C-alpha positions, 0 to 999 in steps of 0.5 A: 562210668568208665572214668579211671582218674585220681581226682573226681574234679577231672573225671567223666565230663569235667573236660574242655567244652568241645571235648565233652561232646566227643564221646556222645556224638561219636556214639551216634555213628554206630546208629546207622551200622547194619548190625545195629539197625537189623536189631532195632530198625524193625517192623512194629508187627512182624519184627522184620528188619528194615528193607535195605532199599528203604534203609538206603533212602533213610541214610541218604536223607540224613545229609539232605540240605547239609550245605545249607545247614553247614553255612548257617551254622558257621555264620553264627559261629563266626559272628560269635567269635567276632563279638568277642574279639577286642571291645564289644561292638557298640551296634551288634546288628551292624557288626553282624552285617559286617561279618556276614558281608566279609564272608560273602554270606549268601542272601538265601541263607540266614544265620542259624541264630541271629543276634537278637535271639543268640542266647549262647552269645549273651548267657554268660561265659560258658559259650561266649566265643565258643559256639564253634565248639559244636562243630569242632566236636563234630570234626573230632567225632567224625575223625575218631569214627574214621579211625574205626573204619580205617581199621577193621570196621565199626566194631574193631576191638583194638580201636575200641580199647584205645578209645576207652584207654585214651578218651573215655577213662581219662576225663580231663586228667591230661590235655585233650590234644595229647589224649586225642593224639594218643588214640588216633596217632594225630590230631583230627582233620576235617576230611571225615566231617566233610565226607560225612556231610557229603560236602567232599568225596 
């Protein structure tokens, strides 16, 4: 909708796989903003906004078990990368066990997608060795939203204009690293993701 490029082949979502998720995942950060919730998180009969105490409980629950979720995801992403590093493994299950052992995978946690049903790995070149891109997109969206928080808050007009100019309107017309740096002033870091997942202060 905001695309402003010369060639349709690089417009809209015609971007790198990890970069395509940035806008949609970034928008999710506005869902828990009080200004938004006061309009939409309302009682079905009375129309009253959700009480702050209840809202705080809902927001706190969003990161419940996040350490577990992060480890199970990263384990699958690392196994995927190893499967595509060099020759395909003769015994995928043995390779999976080797990778999990090498990273010290806790016995209490399993991979999000174990090899026999890991469709992302075997469904073609689209996600082969690229399952990590979901997490990288989350690193970018958390860091991008932090730019708003560091400015004048979630609805900072200057940041919104920069987002439109450098991310939303440009598609795949330039290198994603160049576009992100133009928006943020630097490449993304993991700090905002870890803080958002409550894995760091």
